[in-house]
Each structure stands twice: as C-alpha cells, then as structure tokens.
KOLRO-171397 format. One record per atom (N, C-alpha, C, O): x, y, z; atom name. Coordinates in steps of 0.2 Angstrom, whole numbers. Last residue first. Layout:
BEGIN
     px     py     pz  atom
      X      Y      Z    CA
...
// end
This chain:
BEGIN
     px     py     pz  atom
     68    175     -2     N
     73    174     -7    CA
     77    180     -8     C
     81    180    -13     O
     58    178      7     N
     65    176     10    CA
     70    174      5     C
     76    173      6     O
     48    183     -1     N
     51    187      4    CA
     58    185      7     C
     62    189      8     O
     45    171     -7     N
     47    177    -11    CA
     51    182     -6     C
     56    185     -8     O
     40    164      3     N
     45    161      0    CA
     49    167     -4     C
     55    167     -4     O
     29    171      7     N
     34    170     12    CA
     40    168      8     C
     46    170     10     O
     21    170     -5     N
     23    177     -2    CA
     29    176      2     C
     34    180      2     O
     18    157     -5     N
     22    160    -10    CA
     25    166     -8     C
     31    168    -10     O
     11    156      7     N
     17    152      7    CA
     21    155      1     C
     27    156      2     O
      0    163      4     N
      4    166     10    CA
     11    162      9     C
     16    165     10     O
     -6    155     -6     N
     -3    162     -8    CA
      1    165     -2     C
      7    168     -4     O
     -9    144      1     N
     -4    144     -5    CA
     -1    150     -6     C
      5    151     -7     O
    -19    149      9     N
    -13    146     12    CA
     -7    146      7     C
     -1    148      8     O
    -28    153     -1     N
    -25    158      4    CA
    -19    155      7     C
    -14    159      7     O
    -32    140     -6     N
    -29    145    -10    CA
    -25    151     -6     C
    -20    153     -8     O
    -38    135      6     N
    -31    132      3    CA
    -28    137     -2     C
    -22    137     -2     O
    -49    143      7     N
    -44    143     12    CA
    -37    140     10     C
    -32    142     11     O
    -56    139     -5     N
    -54    146     -4    CA
    -48    146      2     C
    -43    150      1     O
    -59    125     -2     N
    -55    127     -8    CA
    -52    134     -7     C
    -46    135     -8     O
    -57    123     16     N
    -61    123     10    CA
    -56    125      4     C
    -50    127      5     O
    -49    112     27     N
    -49    118     24    CA
    -53    117     17     C
    -53    113     14     O
    -48     99     34     N
    -52    104     37    CA
    -52    111     33     C
    -55    116     36     O
    -41     91     24     N
    -38     94     30    CA
    -41     99     34     C
    -38    103     37     O
    -52     97     12     N
    -47     93     14    CA
    -43     96     20     C
    -41    102     20     O
    -67     98      4     N
    -64    100     10    CA
    -58     95     12     C
    -60     89     12     O
    -68    102    -14     N
    -69     99     -8    CA
    -66    102     -2     C
    -62    106     -2     O
    -56    106    -27     N
    -63    104    -24    CA
    -63    101    -18     C
    -59     97    -16     O
    -43    107    -31     N
    -47    112    -32    CA
    -54    112    -28     C
    -57    117    -27     O
    -27    102    -27     N
    -34    100    -27    CA
    -39    106    -26     C
    -39    109    -21     O
    -13    102    -28     N
    -17    108    -30    CA
    -25    106    -31     C
    -27    107    -37     O
     -5     94    -22     N
     -8     91    -28    CA
    -13     97    -31     C
    -15     96    -36     O
     -1    101    -10     N
      4     99    -15    CA
      1     97    -22     C
      4     98    -27     O
    -14    103     -4     N
    -10    108     -6    CA
     -5    106    -12     C
     -4    110    -17     O
    -17     89     -1     N
    -22     94     -6    CA
    -18    100     -8     C
    -19    102    -14     O
     -7     86      7     N
     -8     82      1    CA
    -12     87     -4     C
    -10     87    -10     O
     -9     94     18     N
     -3     95     14    CA
     -3     92      7     C
     -1     94      2     O
    -21     89     23     N
    -21     96     20    CA
    -14     97     16     C
    -15    100     10     O
    -17     76     26     N
    -22     77     21    CA
    -22     84     18     C
    -22     85     12     O
     -7     79     36     N
     -5     76     30    CA
    -11     76     24     C
     -9     77     18     O
    -16     85     46     N
    -11     88     43    CA
     -8     85     36     C
     -8     89     31     O
    -26     75     49     N
    -28     81     46    CA
    -22     85     43     C
    -23     87     37     O
    -26     62     54     N
    -22     63     49    CA
    -24     70     45     C
    -23     71     39     O
    -35     61     65     N
    -28     60     66    CA
    -24     62     60     C
    -17     62     61     O
    -48     74     67     N
    -45     68     62    CA
    -38     68     64     C
    -34     73     64     O
    -56     83     72     N
    -53     78     77    CA
    -49     73     73     C
    -48     67     76     O
    -59     91     61     N
    -56     94     67    CA
    -53     89     72     C
    -48     91     75     O
    -67     84     51     N
    -59     85     51    CA
    -56     87     57     C
    -50     86     58     O
    -79     87     56     N
    -77     80     55    CA
    -69     80     55     C
    -66     76     58     O
    -80    100     54     N
    -81     97     61    CA
    -78     90     61     C
    -75     88     66     O
    -79    102     41     N
    -74    104     45    CA
    -74    101     52     C
    -69    100     55     O
    -91     96     36     N
    -85     93     35    CA
    -79     95     39     C
    -75     91     41     O
   -100    106     42     N
   -100     99     44    CA
    -94     95     42     C
    -92     92     47     O
    -95    117     34     N
    -95    117     42    CA
    -95    110     44     C
    -92    108     49     O
    -99    114     21     N
    -92    115     23    CA
    -91    114     30     C
    -86    111     33     O
   -113    114     23     N
   -110    107     21    CA
   -102    108     23     C
    -99    103     25     O
   -115    127     24     N
   -117    123     30    CA
   -113    116     29     C
   -111    113     34     O
   -111    132     12     N
   -107    134     18    CA
   -109    129     24     C
   -104    128     28     O
   -113    120     -1     N
   -115    126      2    CA
   -111    127      9     C
   -107    122     11     O
   -110    108     -7     N
   -112    113    -11    CA
   -114    120     -8     C
   -116    125    -11     O
    -96     98     -2     N
   -102    101     -1    CA
   -104    106     -6     C
    -99    109     -9     O
    -88     86     -1     N
    -88     90     -7    CA
    -95     93     -7     C
    -99     92    -11     O
    -89     78     10     N
    -83     82      9    CA
    -82     86      3     C
    -77     90      1     O
   -100     70      8     N
   -100     75     13    CA
    -94     80     13     C
    -94     85     16     O
    -97     62     -2     N
   -100     68     -4    CA
   -101     73      2     C
   -101     79      0     O
    -91     50      4     N
    -87     55      1    CA
    -90     62     -1     C
    -87     67      0     O
    -98     47     20     N
    -99     47     13    CA
    -95     52     10     C
    -94     58     12     O
    -86     41     32     N
    -91     45     30    CA
    -92     45     23     C
    -88     42     19     O
    -75     34     36     N
    -81     32     39    CA
    -87     36     37     C
    -92     36     40     O
    -64     41     31     N
    -65     34     29    CA
    -72     31     31     C
    -74     26     28     O
    -63     53     38     N
    -67     53     32    CA
    -69     46     29     C
    -73     45     25     O
    -54     52     47     N
    -61     51     49    CA
    -66     51     43     C
    -71     48     44     O
    -41     41     41     N
    -44     48     42    CA
    -51     47     44     C
    -54     41     43     O
    -34     30     38     N
    -34     32     45    CA
    -38     38     46     C
    -39     40     52     O
    -33     30     24     N
    -37     24     27    CA
    -38     26     35     C
    -43     24     38     O
    -24     40     21     N
    -31     41     20    CA
    -36     36     23     C
    -41     37     25     O
    -12     34     24     N
    -15     40     29    CA
    -22     41     27     C
    -26     42     32     O
    -12     24     14     N
    -11     23     21    CA
    -14     28     25     C
    -18     27     30     O
    -12     31      2     N
    -18     27      4    CA
    -17     25     11     C
    -23     24     14     O
      1     37      3     N
     -6     41      2    CA
    -12     37      4     C
    -15     39      8     O
     10     26      3     N
      9     31      8    CA
      3     35      8     C
      0     36     14     O
      3     11     -4     N
      7     17     -4    CA
      5     22      2     C
      0     21      5     O
      4     -6      0     N
      0      0      0    CA
      4      6      0     C
      9      7      4     O
// end
C-alpha cells in the first residue's frame, strides 16, 4: 500500500460518505470541517491537497478558498525570504 492510501485509510473521512466532503454550500463545509477537526491525519491530508493543487472539496479541514489563501501566503513568504 502506498503512503497516500495509508494515511487516507486512517482519516475520519473513511467512515463518512465522500459527498460529505464535497459540499455545495457553507453549511456542508462546516459539517465537513467538524469531522476534520478531530482527524488524526488532518495535517497530511491538508498538505496532500496543497501539493496536488486539489481544487474541490474540504481537505484537512480547509475549503478550496482557504487552501488558495494558504498557498498564496506560502508563495509570499518564499518570495520574501529569497
């Protein structure tokens, strides 16, 4: 089993319908975030979504918009330290 599949297997999301993490409204995002909040693999999940530039869904407790903001801050920090 590859590393990705291993951490995914341990996520809280493994016990939920996948559609729960691809909501169509803000209420759905909040429900997904609550599930992610206690997840033992929240950090690797978020880092995977950032590295893969995943555009849809809630990953690591962050919405698409939040992940875009994280990436922007990281790019700005990298540019400032260069």
